[in-house]
C-alpha positions as CSV (number, residue, x, y, z in Angstrom):
1,M,0.0,0.0,0.0
2,L,1.2,3.5,-0.7
3,T,2.1,5.0,2.7
4,A,2.0,8.6,3.8
5,K,5.7,8.8,3.0
6,D,5.1,7.5,-0.5
7,L,2.4,10.0,-1.1
8,G,4.8,12.7,0.1
9,Q,7.3,11.6,-2.6
10,L,4.6,11.7,-5.2
11,R,3.7,15.2,-4.1
12,K,7.3,16.3,-4.7
13,I,6.9,15.2,-8.3
14,L,3.6,17.0,-8.6
15,A,5.3,20.2,-7.4
16,Y,7.1,20.2,-10.8
17,V,3.7,19.9,-12.5
18,K,2.3,22.9,-10.7
19,P,3.8,25.5,-13.0
20,H,1.9,23.9,-15.9
21,K,-1.3,23.3,-14.0
22,G,-3.4,25.0,-16.8
23,L,-2.2,22.4,-19.4
24,W,-2.5,19.6,-16.8
25,A,-6.1,20.7,-15.9
26,L,-7.0,20.7,-19.6
27,G,-5.5,17.2,-20.0
28,F,-7.4,16.1,-16.9
29,F,-10.6,17.5,-18.5
30,F,-10.0,15.2,-21.6
31,L,-9.2,12.4,-19.2
32,L,-12.6,12.8,-17.5
33,I,-14.2,12.7,-21.0
34,T,-12.5,9.3,-21.7
35,M,-13.5,8.0,-18.3
36,G,-17.1,9.1,-18.9
37,T,-17.3,7.5,-22.3
38,S,-15.7,4.4,-21.0
39,L,-18.4,4.1,-18.3
40,L,-21.2,4.6,-20.9
41,F,-19.7,2.0,-23.3
42,P,-21.0,-1.1,-21.5
43,K,-24.5,0.4,-21.2
44,L,-24.7,1.2,-25.0
45,L,-23.2,-2.2,-25.7
46,G,-25.8,-3.9,-23.6
47,G,-28.5,-1.8,-25.3
48,L,-27.2,-2.8,-28.7
49,M,-27.3,-6.5,-27.7
50,A,-30.9,-6.2,-26.5
51,S,-32.2,-3.7,-29.2
52,S,-34.8,-4.6,-31.8
53,A,-34.1,-4.5,-35.5
54,D,-35.6,-1.0,-35.8
55,N,-33.3,0.4,-33.1
56,L,-30.2,-1.5,-34.1
57,R,-28.9,1.1,-36.5
58,T,-29.5,4.0,-34.1
59,N,-27.8,2.2,-31.3
60,M,-24.8,1.4,-33.5
61,L,-24.5,5.1,-34.6
62,E,-24.6,6.2,-30.9
63,M,-21.8,3.7,-30.1
64,M,-19.6,4.9,-33.0
65,A,-20.2,8.5,-32.0
66,L,-19.2,7.6,-28.4
67,L,-16.0,5.9,-29.7
68,A,-15.2,8.9,-31.8
69,I,-15.5,11.3,-28.8
70,Q,-13.4,8.9,-26.7
71,S,-10.7,8.7,-29.4
72,V,-10.4,12.5,-29.9
73,A,-10.4,13.1,-26.1
74,G,-7.8,10.3,-25.7
75,F,-5.5,12.0,-28.3
76,F,-5.6,15.4,-26.6
77,R,-5.2,13.8,-23.2
78,V,-2.0,12.0,-24.3
79,V,-0.5,15.1,-26.1
80,L,-1.2,17.4,-23.2
81,F,0.1,15.1,-20.5
82,V,3.3,14.5,-22.6
83,M,3.8,18.3,-22.9
84,V,3.4,18.7,-19.2
85,T,5.6,15.7,-18.4
86,E,8.5,16.7,-20.6
87,R,8.6,20.2,-19.2
88,A,8.4,18.9,-15.6
89,L,11.1,16.3,-16.4
90,A,13.3,19.0,-17.9
91,A,12.9,21.0,-14.6
92,I,13.7,17.9,-12.5
93,R,16.8,17.0,-14.5
94,G,17.9,20.6,-14.4
95,D,17.4,21.0,-10.7
96,L,19.1,17.6,-10.0
97,Y,22.1,18.5,-12.2
98,N,22.4,21.9,-10.7
99,H,22.2,20.5,-7.2
100,L,24.8,17.8,-7.9
101,L,27.1,20.5,-9.2
102,H,27.0,22.4,-5.9
103,L,27.6,19.3,-3.7
104,P,30.9,19.1,-1.8
105,M,33.9,17.0,-2.9
106,S,33.2,14.7,0.1
107,F,30.0,13.6,-1.7
108,F,31.7,12.8,-5.0
109,S,34.5,11.0,-3.1
110,A,31.8,8.6,-1.8
111,K,29.8,8.2,-5.0
112,R,30.7,6.8,-8.5
113,V,30.1,8.8,-11.6
114,G,28.3,6.0,-13.5
115,E,25.8,5.6,-10.7
116,L,25.0,9.3,-10.7
117,N,24.6,9.2,-14.5
118,S,22.2,6.4,-14.2
119,R,20.1,8.2,-11.6
120,V,19.9,11.3,-13.8
121,A,18.9,9.2,-16.9
122,S,17.0,6.1,-15.9
123,D,15.3,7.2,-12.7
124,T,14.0,10.4,-14.2
125,A,12.7,8.4,-17.2
126,Q,10.8,6.2,-14.7
127,I,9.2,9.3,-13.3
128,G,8.4,10.5,-16.8
129,E,6.6,7.3,-17.6
130,T,4.5,7.7,-14.5
131,L,3.5,11.3,-15.2
132,T,2.7,10.6,-18.9
133,T,0.6,7.4,-18.6
134,T,0.7,5.6,-15.2
135,F,-0.9,8.4,-13.2
136,A,-3.6,9.0,-15.8
137,E,-4.3,5.2,-16.1
138,F,-4.5,5.0,-12.3
139,L,-7.1,7.7,-12.1
140,R,-9.0,6.2,-15.1
141,G,-9.0,2.7,-13.7
142,L,-10.0,3.9,-10.2
143,S,-12.9,5.9,-11.7
144,M,-14.0,2.9,-13.8
145,V,-14.2,0.8,-10.6
146,I,-16.0,3.4,-8.5
147,G,-18.3,4.6,-11.3
148,G,-19.0,1.1,-12.5
149,I,-20.1,0.0,-9.1
150,G,-22.2,3.1,-8.8
151,I,-24.0,2.3,-12.1
152,L,-24.4,-1.3,-11.1
153,A,-26.1,-0.2,-7.8
154,F,-29.0,1.3,-9.9
155,T,-29.4,-2.0,-11.8
156,S,-29.4,-4.4,-8.8
157,I,-28.3,-3.5,-5.3
158,K,-28.3,-7.2,-4.3
159,L,-25.9,-8.2,-7.1
160,T,-23.8,-5.1,-6.5
161,L,-23.3,-6.0,-2.8
162,F,-22.2,-9.5,-4.0
163,I,-19.5,-7.9,-6.2
164,V,-18.4,-5.5,-3.5
165,G,-17.9,-8.5,-1.2
166,V,-15.6,-10.1,-3.8
167,I,-13.4,-7.1,-4.6
168,P,-11.7,-6.3,-1.3
169,P,-9.7,-9.6,-1.2
170,L,-8.4,-8.8,-4.7
171,I,-7.3,-5.3,-3.6
172,I,-5.6,-6.6,-0.4
173,V,-3.6,-9.2,-2.4
174,T,-2.8,-6.4,-4.9
175,F,-1.2,-4.3,-2.2
176,I,0.8,-7.2,-0.8
177,F,2.2,-8.2,-4.2
178,G,2.8,-4.5,-4.9
179,R,5.2,-4.2,-2.0
180,F,7.3,-7.2,-3.2
181,I,7.3,-5.9,-6.8
182,R,8.5,-2.4,-5.6
183,K,11.2,-4.0,-3.5
184,Y,12.7,-5.9,-6.4
185,A,12.2,-3.1,-8.9
186,K,14.3,-0.8,-6.6
187,K,17.0,-3.5,-6.3
188,V,17.1,-3.9,-10.1
189,Q,17.4,-0.1,-10.5
190,D,20.3,-0.1,-8.0
191,E,22.1,-2.9,-9.8
192,I,21.6,-1.3,-13.2
193,A,23.1,1.9,-11.8
194,A,26.1,-0.2,-10.5
195,S,26.5,-1.9,-13.9
196,N,26.4,1.6,-15.7
197,T,29.3,2.6,-13.3
198,I,31.4,-0.3,-14.7
199,V,30.7,0.8,-18.3
200,E,31.6,4.5,-17.4
201,E,34.8,3.5,-15.7
202,T,35.9,1.0,-18.5
203,F,35.3,3.5,-21.3
204,A,36.9,6.4,-19.3
205,G,40.0,4.2,-18.8
206,I,39.9,2.3,-22.1
207,Q,43.6,3.0,-22.8
208,T,44.6,1.3,-19.6
209,V,42.2,-1.6,-20.3
210,K,43.8,-2.2,-23.7
211,A,47.3,-1.7,-22.4
212,F,46.9,-4.5,-19.9
213,A,44.8,-6.6,-22.4
214,N,42.1,-6.8,-19.7
215,E,39.1,-6.7,-22.1
216,A,38.1,-10.2,-21.0
217,W,38.4,-9.3,-17.3
218,E,36.3,-6.2,-17.8
219,Q,33.7,-8.3,-19.7
220,N,33.5,-10.8,-16.9
221,R,33.2,-8.0,-14.3
222,Y,30.3,-6.4,-16.3
223,G,28.8,-9.8,-17.0
224,K,28.7,-10.7,-13.3
225,R,26.9,-7.5,-12.5
226,I,24.4,-8.0,-15.4
227,R,23.8,-11.6,-14.2
228,E,22.9,-10.1,-10.8
229,V,20.5,-7.8,-12.5
230,V,18.9,-10.7,-14.4
231,G,18.6,-12.7,-11.2
232,L,16.8,-10.0,-9.3
233,A,14.6,-9.2,-12.3
234,I,13.6,-12.9,-12.7
235,T,12.8,-13.1,-9.0
236,G,10.7,-10.0,-9.4
237,G,9.2,-11.7,-12.5
238,Y,8.1,-14.6,-10.3
239,Y,6.2,-12.3,-8.1
240,R,4.6,-10.5,-11.1
241,G,3.8,-13.8,-12.7
242,A,2.2,-15.1,-9.5
243,F,0.3,-11.8,-9.2
244,S,-0.9,-12.0,-12.8
245,S,-2.1,-15.6,-12.3
246,F,-3.9,-14.7,-9.1
247,I,-5.6,-11.7,-10.8
248,T,-6.6,-13.8,-13.7
249,F,-8.0,-16.5,-11.5
250,G,-9.6,-14.0,-9.1
251,L,-11.2,-11.9,-11.8
252,F,-12.6,-14.6,-14.0
253,G,-13.6,-16.5,-10.9
254,A,-15.4,-13.5,-9.6
255,I,-17.1,-12.9,-12.9
256,A,-18.2,-16.6,-13.0
257,L,-19.6,-16.2,-9.5
258,V,-21.5,-13.0,-10.6
259,I,-23.0,-14.8,-13.6
260,W,-23.9,-17.7,-11.4
261,F,-25.5,-15.5,-8.8
262,G,-27.2,-13.3,-11.4
263,A,-28.6,-16.3,-13.3
264,G,-30.2,-17.4,-10.1
265,M,-31.8,-14.0,-9.7
266,V,-33.1,-14.2,-13.3
267,H,-34.5,-17.7,-12.6
268,D,-36.2,-16.4,-9.5
269,G,-37.7,-13.4,-11.3
270,E,-35.6,-10.8,-9.3
271,L,-33.7,-9.5,-12.4
272,A,-34.5,-9.1,-16.1
273,A,-32.4,-11.0,-18.5
274,D,-31.3,-7.9,-20.5
275,K,-30.2,-6.2,-17.2
276,L,-28.1,-9.3,-16.4
277,N,-26.3,-8.8,-19.8
278,E,-25.6,-5.2,-19.0
279,F,-24.6,-6.1,-15.5
280,I,-22.1,-8.7,-16.7
281,L,-20.6,-6.2,-19.2
282,Y,-20.0,-3.7,-16.4
283,A,-18.6,-6.5,-14.2
284,L,-16.2,-7.3,-17.0
285,F,-15.1,-3.7,-17.3
286,I,-14.7,-3.4,-13.5
287,G,-12.7,-6.6,-13.4
288,G,-10.5,-5.4,-16.3
289,S,-10.0,-2.1,-14.5
290,I,-9.0,-3.8,-11.3
291,G,-6.5,-6.0,-13.3
292,G,-5.2,-2.8,-14.9
293,L,-4.9,-1.1,-11.5
294,A,-2.6,-3.9,-10.3
295,S,-0.1,-3.2,-13.1
296,V,-0.5,0.5,-12.7
297,Y,0.0,0.2,-9.0
298,A,3.3,-1.7,-9.5
299,Q,4.4,1.1,-11.9
300,L,3.6,3.7,-9.2
301,Q,5.6,1.8,-6.7
302,K,8.6,1.8,-9.1
303,A,8.1,5.6,-9.6
304,V,8.0,6.1,-5.8
305,G,11.3,4.2,-5.6
306,A,12.9,6.3,-8.3
307,T,11.6,9.5,-6.8
308,E,12.9,8.5,-3.4
309,T,16.4,8.0,-4.8
310,I,16.4,11.3,-6.8
311,F,15.1,13.4,-4.0
312,S,17.5,11.9,-1.5
313,L,20.2,13.2,-3.8
314,M,18.5,16.6,-3.9
315,D,18.3,16.6,-0.1
316,E,22.1,16.4,0.2
317,E,23.6,19.5,1.7
318,K,25.2,21.9,-0.8
319,E,28.6,23.3,-0.2
320,M,27.2,26.7,-1.3
321,E,24.1,28.4,-2.6
322,Q,24.4,29.5,-6.3
323,S,24.5,33.2,-6.7
324,T,22.6,34.8,-9.5
325,E,25.2,37.6,-9.5
326,H,28.8,37.3,-10.5
327,P,30.7,37.6,-7.2
328,S,33.9,39.7,-7.1
329,P,37.1,37.9,-6.1
330,V,38.3,38.4,-2.5
331,A,41.6,40.0,-1.7
332,V,44.2,37.3,-0.8
333,E,46.6,38.8,1.8
334,G,48.9,35.9,2.2
335,I,48.0,32.5,3.7
336,S,48.4,31.1,7.2
337,F,47.9,27.6,8.4
338,K,47.9,27.2,12.2
339,G,47.6,23.8,13.9
340,V,45.6,22.3,11.0
341,N,44.5,18.6,11.5
342,F,42.6,16.7,8.8
343,S,41.4,13.3,7.8
344,Y,39.2,12.5,4.7
345,P,35.5,11.9,5.4
346,T,35.8,8.5,3.7
347,R,38.8,7.6,5.9
348,P,38.2,9.3,9.2
349,D,40.6,6.9,11.1
350,V,43.6,8.0,8.9
351,Q,45.1,11.3,10.0
352,V,46.5,13.0,6.9
353,L,47.6,16.3,8.4
354,N,49.0,16.7,11.9
355,E,49.2,20.2,13.5
356,L,50.3,21.7,10.2
357,S,51.4,25.3,10.5
358,F,53.1,27.7,8.0
359,D,52.9,31.3,6.8
360,L,53.0,32.4,3.2
361,Q,53.4,36.1,2.5
362,K,51.6,37.9,-0.3
363,G,53.5,37.7,-3.6
364,Q,55.8,34.9,-2.5
365,T,56.1,31.3,-3.4
366,L,55.8,28.4,-1.0
367,A,56.9,24.9,-2.2
368,L,55.7,21.7,-0.6
369,V,57.9,18.6,-1.0
370,G,58.0,15.1,0.4
371,K,57.2,11.5,-0.3
372,S,53.9,10.4,-1.8
373,G,51.2,10.3,0.9
374,S,52.9,13.0,3.0
375,G,49.8,15.3,2.7
376,K,51.0,17.8,0.0
377,S,48.0,17.6,-2.2
378,T,45.7,17.7,0.8
379,V,47.0,21.2,1.5
380,A,45.9,22.2,-2.0
381,S,42.4,20.6,-1.4
382,L,42.0,22.6,1.8
383,L,43.1,25.8,0.1
384,M,40.5,25.2,-2.6
385,R,38.0,24.5,0.1
386,F,37.1,21.1,-1.3
387,Y,37.2,19.9,2.3
388,R,37.1,21.6,5.7
389,A,39.9,21.1,8.3
390,N,38.9,19.0,11.3
391,S,40.6,21.5,13.6
392,G,43.0,24.5,13.4
393,S,42.6,27.5,11.2
394,I,43.4,28.6,7.7
395,T,43.4,32.4,7.3
396,T,44.1,35.1,4.7
397,G,44.9,38.4,6.4
398,E,42.5,38.7,9.3
399,Y,39.8,36.5,7.8
400,A,39.2,32.8,8.2
401,V,39.1,31.3,4.8
402,E,36.0,29.1,5.6
403,D,34.1,32.3,6.6
404,L,34.6,33.9,3.1
405,D,32.0,33.6,0.4
406,L,33.0,30.3,-1.4
407,Q,32.4,31.6,-4.9
408,S,34.3,34.8,-4.2
409,W,37.2,32.8,-2.7
410,R,37.5,30.4,-5.6
411,K,37.3,33.3,-8.0
412,S,40.6,34.4,-6.5
413,L,42.3,31.0,-7.0
414,A,43.6,29.0,-9.9
415,L,44.6,25.3,-9.8
416,V,46.9,23.7,-12.3
417,P,46.8,19.9,-11.4
418,Q,49.1,17.1,-12.3
419,D,46.4,15.3,-14.3
420,V,44.8,18.0,-16.4
421,L,41.2,17.3,-17.4
422,L,40.2,19.0,-20.7
423,F,36.6,19.1,-21.7
424,G,35.7,17.5,-25.0
425,G,35.2,20.8,-27.0
426,T,37.8,23.0,-28.7
427,I,41.1,24.4,-27.5
428,R,39.4,27.8,-27.4
429,E,36.6,26.6,-25.2
430,N,39.1,25.0,-22.8
431,I,41.3,28.1,-22.5
432,A,38.3,30.3,-22.1
433,Y,37.0,28.1,-19.2
434,G,39.2,30.3,-17.0
435,K,37.3,33.4,-18.0
436,T,34.2,32.6,-20.0
437,E,33.6,36.2,-21.2
438,A,37.2,36.6,-22.4
439,S,37.9,38.4,-25.6
440,E,39.7,36.9,-28.6
441,E,42.8,39.0,-27.8
442,E,42.9,37.8,-24.2
443,I,42.7,34.2,-25.3
444,L,45.5,34.6,-27.8
445,Q,47.7,36.4,-25.2
446,A,47.1,33.7,-22.6
447,A,48.0,30.9,-25.2
448,K,51.2,32.7,-26.1
449,E,52.3,33.3,-22.5
450,A,51.6,29.7,-21.8
451,N,53.9,28.5,-24.7
452,A,50.8,26.9,-26.2
453,W,50.5,29.0,-29.3
454,E,53.4,27.3,-31.0
455,F,51.6,24.0,-31.2
456,I,48.1,25.4,-31.6
457,V,49.1,27.1,-34.9
458,Q,50.3,23.8,-36.2
459,F,46.8,22.4,-36.2
460,P,44.7,23.2,-39.3
461,E,41.8,24.3,-37.2
462,G,43.9,26.3,-34.7
463,L,41.9,27.3,-31.7
464,E,38.9,25.5,-33.0
465,T,40.7,22.1,-32.9
466,K,38.7,19.5,-31.0
467,V,40.7,18.1,-28.1
468,G,38.7,14.8,-27.8
469,D,37.3,13.2,-24.7
470,R,39.3,14.4,-21.7
471,G,41.8,16.0,-24.1
472,I,43.0,12.6,-25.5
473,Q,44.0,14.2,-28.8
474,L,46.7,16.3,-27.1
475,S,50.0,15.2,-25.5
476,G,50.6,15.6,-21.7
477,G,52.7,18.7,-22.2
478,Q,50.2,20.3,-24.5
479,R,47.4,19.6,-22.0
480,Q,49.5,21.2,-19.3
481,R,50.1,24.3,-21.3
482,I,46.3,24.6,-22.1
483,A,45.7,24.4,-18.3
484,I,48.3,27.1,-17.7
485,A,46.7,29.3,-20.4
486,R,43.4,28.8,-18.6
487,A,44.9,29.9,-15.3
488,L,46.7,32.9,-16.9
489,L,43.4,34.0,-18.4
490,K,41.8,33.9,-14.9
491,D,44.6,36.0,-13.5
492,P,44.3,34.6,-10.0
493,Q,45.6,36.1,-6.8
494,L,46.6,32.7,-5.4
495,L,48.0,30.1,-7.7
496,I,48.2,26.4,-6.7
497,L,50.4,24.1,-8.8
498,D,50.0,20.4,-8.0
499,E,53.1,18.6,-9.4
500,A,52.4,20.3,-12.8
501,T,55.6,19.0,-14.5
502,S,56.0,15.6,-12.9
503,A,54.9,13.5,-15.9
504,L,56.6,15.4,-18.7
505,D,59.6,14.8,-20.9
506,S,62.6,17.2,-20.6
507,E,61.5,19.4,-23.6
508,S,57.9,19.6,-22.5
509,E,59.1,20.3,-18.9
510,R,61.2,23.2,-20.1
511,L,58.3,24.8,-22.0
512,V,55.9,24.3,-19.2
513,Q,58.3,25.6,-16.6
514,E,58.9,28.7,-18.6
515,A,55.1,29.3,-18.8
516,L,54.8,28.6,-15.1
517,E,57.5,31.1,-14.2
518,R,55.5,33.8,-16.1
519,L,52.3,32.7,-14.4
520,M,53.9,32.8,-10.9
521,E,55.7,36.1,-11.3
522,G,54.6,38.5,-8.5
523,R,51.8,36.2,-7.6
524,T,51.2,34.3,-4.3
525,S,51.8,30.7,-5.2
526,V,51.8,27.3,-3.5
527,V,53.8,24.7,-5.5
528,I,53.5,21.0,-4.8
529,A,56.8,19.8,-6.3
530,H,57.9,16.4,-7.5
531,R,60.9,17.6,-9.5
532,L,62.8,19.6,-7.0
533,S,64.8,21.4,-9.7
534,T,61.7,23.5,-10.5
535,I,61.5,25.1,-7.0
536,R,65.0,26.3,-6.4
537,K,63.8,29.9,-6.5
538,A,60.9,29.4,-4.0
539,H,60.9,31.9,-1.1
540,Q,60.1,29.0,1.3
541,I,60.3,25.3,1.0
542,V,58.4,23.1,3.4
543,V,59.4,19.4,3.6
544,M,56.5,17.2,4.8
545,D,56.4,13.6,6.1
546,Q,53.2,11.8,7.3
547,G,51.3,15.1,7.5
548,S,53.8,17.0,9.5
549,I,56.6,19.5,8.7
550,I,60.1,18.1,9.3
551,E,62.1,20.9,7.6
552,R,61.6,24.4,6.2
553,G,63.7,27.2,4.7
554,D,64.9,28.3,1.2
555,H,66.9,26.0,-1.1
556,D,70.3,27.2,0.0
557,A,69.5,26.9,3.7
558,L,68.1,23.4,3.4
559,M,71.0,22.2,1.2
560,A,73.5,23.5,3.8
561,K,71.6,21.7,6.5
562,E,72.1,18.4,4.7
563,G,68.9,16.9,6.0
564,A,65.8,15.3,4.4
565,Y,65.6,17.9,1.6
566,F,69.3,17.5,0.8
567,E,68.8,13.7,0.5
568,L,65.8,14.1,-1.8
569,V,67.7,16.5,-4.1
570,K,70.8,14.2,-4.2
571,L,68.6,11.2,-5.0
572,Q,66.8,13.0,-7.8
573,D,70.1,14.2,-9.3
574,V,71.3,10.6,-9.4
575,L,68.1,9.4,-11.0
576,R,68.2,12.3,-13.6
577,S,71.9,11.5,-14.4
578,D,70.9,7.9,-15.1
579,T,68.0,9.0,-17.3
580,D,70.2,11.4,-19.3
581,L,72.8,8.6,-19.7
582,A,70.2,6.2,-21.0
583,Q,68.8,8.8,-23.4
584,N,72.4,9.4,-24.8
585,I,73.0,5.7,-25.3
586,D,69.6,5.4,-27.1
């Protein structure tokens, strides 16, 4: 049975229909016409069967007119409901997408992209089917049952009471089966979402899949998930099959009982034979409507499940409310970390930063170095406010960073990551992502300062060159220079470089490093360094280990100390010498 909570979920859907209530009311008007004509049909059919030869043609014309009215009304009902549904669905998808965009990184750390894609696509489609047909069919079937019983009461109250006594057991069993069907329908939807996640991940990492010749392994992984979907769907099918068999047996059995009981009344002179024919036709229509309601009820249960999932996502707390205005960047007056502790929400038992403290003056460069897992990239995530510190403070000037307007704060920052993600449009669109209203001259200037123009002009389409999915058509160095151009165009007050040259060859590294030096000039910068040769000019170098600072100072001071930084530089010099020797031999 639909609970108060379920009805609340359905009301959330209807809230999206409300802006189009005029069209919906008109569609409902045509729905009432189809319901009325459906209720009249058995009466006219009974009259046709009992009519004399003189009235046969008149009764037939009346029936054809009734069918014509029903057909026209049915056409407009469907068209109007589809119009309302598609507009409501567009609003739901838009709101869901907009809400997901404004959720914090902690949410995306716990969710998989393929699952979210499935929710946006398949679950909203389930709601659309409900708004277009299921809800209308539910109202139509319900009216047929109630109206039909009302009409039957005028024919024979005794026979009507007999039918009313038969219907409740059918309805009770309908609700019981509906609960099982909903349960398995929701499980199937969840498994389909999980299987879509595998497809998303496989195609996103297709290069890795092929490099390791793991096509068969991925096929088995997807096949296992699909088999689970099939298993759940078949189990649900058992319930639907049993339900269908029960309804068939119950309905036809009830109709047989009605005929038996009515025939007895005719034999006893309590009911005219022609009235029994009319009664049986209405009973058949009522029985068909109850059978249809069972299927519609199962669809409503599936829609409630889909709605519950979608609105649970929309109930997730946003990291910020979207502003209709374009906020101005805040002034970044240096950065100060004081006693910052942090662990990721998905791994609360692992302490990533321990009492981290440092000061970065405005216009200076701070370099973070250390082994993998020492917490360097976490500092960048906290500066971008992807996460909040568990304790301690992060300030700029006299303001706590977490108290500043989030959009204004991020307007002042630019991040150049190690793994650059380019969107699947043109080079121009990817550069302009840093400043969507940038002029042609500004885009060209940014491309030149980032050392990107020299390879852009070699493409026949120039700035209009398509970069492919995730920028696959460009090399790593080219993608990095596009990212730098994007950051240059934004002209940030605080620049964060997360190992921006770690995966490049020597020539690409030189070009990228030149571009980075232009970008960093006179700008407050935090550099997470893998190649230590790129940070010799940093005003302050912080050496991290297991979330704590073990050394700090400039390059010369740390080299003179001959501590952890000295050992890291010496190790990298040895590795670079071996690499250069190998390249010379080749």
